[in-house]
C-alpha positions as CSV (number, residue, x, y, z in Angstrom):
1,M,-40.3,-34.1,29.1
2,L,-43.2,-35.5,31.2
3,H,-42.6,-35.5,34.9
4,T,-44.1,-38.4,36.9
5,P,-44.9,-37.4,40.4
6,D,-42.6,-38.9,43.0
7,P,-43.6,-39.2,46.6
8,S,-40.1,-38.0,47.6
9,D,-40.9,-34.7,45.8
10,G,-43.2,-33.8,48.7
11,Y,-46.5,-34.5,47.1
12,D,-48.5,-37.6,46.3
13,C,-51.8,-37.4,44.6
14,S,-52.6,-41.1,44.3
15,G,-55.3,-40.7,46.9
16,L,-56.9,-38.0,44.7
17,H,-57.0,-40.4,41.8
18,V,-58.7,-43.1,43.9
19,A,-61.2,-40.5,45.2
20,V,-62.1,-39.4,41.7
21,L,-62.6,-42.9,40.5
22,A,-64.8,-43.7,43.5
23,V,-67.1,-40.7,42.9
24,V,-67.5,-40.7,39.1
25,P,-69.9,-43.7,38.9
26,F,-72.4,-41.8,41.2
27,L,-72.5,-38.7,39.0
28,S,-75.7,-38.5,36.9
29,G,-77.7,-36.0,35.0
30,S,-76.3,-32.9,33.2
31,A,-76.1,-29.2,33.7
32,R,-78.7,-28.7,31.0
33,S,-81.3,-30.9,32.7
34,E,-80.5,-29.6,36.2
35,A,-81.1,-26.0,35.0
36,G,-84.4,-27.1,33.4
37,S,-83.3,-26.2,29.8
38,P,-84.8,-28.1,26.8
39,P,-82.7,-30.9,25.4
40,A,-80.0,-29.9,22.9
41,V,-80.9,-30.1,19.3
42,S,-78.2,-31.7,17.2
43,D,-78.5,-32.0,13.5
44,G,-76.1,-32.9,10.6
45,S,-74.5,-29.4,10.6
46,V,-72.9,-30.0,14.0
47,F,-71.4,-33.3,12.9
48,A,-70.3,-31.7,9.6
49,V,-68.4,-29.0,11.4
50,G,-66.7,-31.6,13.6
51,A,-65.7,-33.6,10.5
52,L,-64.4,-30.5,8.8
53,L,-62.3,-29.7,11.9
54,V,-60.9,-33.2,12.0
55,L,-60.0,-33.0,8.3
56,T,-58.4,-29.6,8.7
57,L,-56.3,-30.9,11.5
58,A,-55.3,-34.0,9.5
59,A,-54.3,-31.8,6.6
60,S,-52.3,-29.5,8.9
61,F,-50.4,-32.5,10.3
62,Y,-49.7,-33.7,6.7
63,V,-48.4,-30.3,5.6
64,I,-46.3,-29.9,8.7
65,A,-44.7,-33.4,8.2
66,R,-44.0,-32.8,4.6
67,T,-42.5,-29.3,5.2
68,S,-40.4,-30.7,8.1
69,D,-39.1,-33.5,5.9
70,A,-38.2,-31.1,3.1
71,L,-36.4,-28.7,5.4
72,A,-34.5,-31.6,7.0
73,R,-33.4,-32.9,3.6
74,R,-32.4,-29.4,2.5
75,A,-30.3,-28.9,5.7
76,T,-28.6,-32.2,5.1
77,L,-27.7,-31.3,1.5
78,A,-26.4,-27.9,2.5
79,T,-24.1,-29.3,5.2
80,P,-20.6,-30.1,3.6
């Protein structure tokens, strides 16, 4: 279960949230440009691997859902 921070717990990080939101717009550049490295080369293979990972994850979710459903039905049938 997700625990929402409560000030009565002894910690309150709402100030940290505001500070992060105040600083983020001023960030610019990248680590690559700061280090003087050449720009990254992205071609179709990078996107293909990403798409393959997404499809693999979707297939995994589908198989898990079907297996869970089948096991739940089998457990219901086995219970007298």
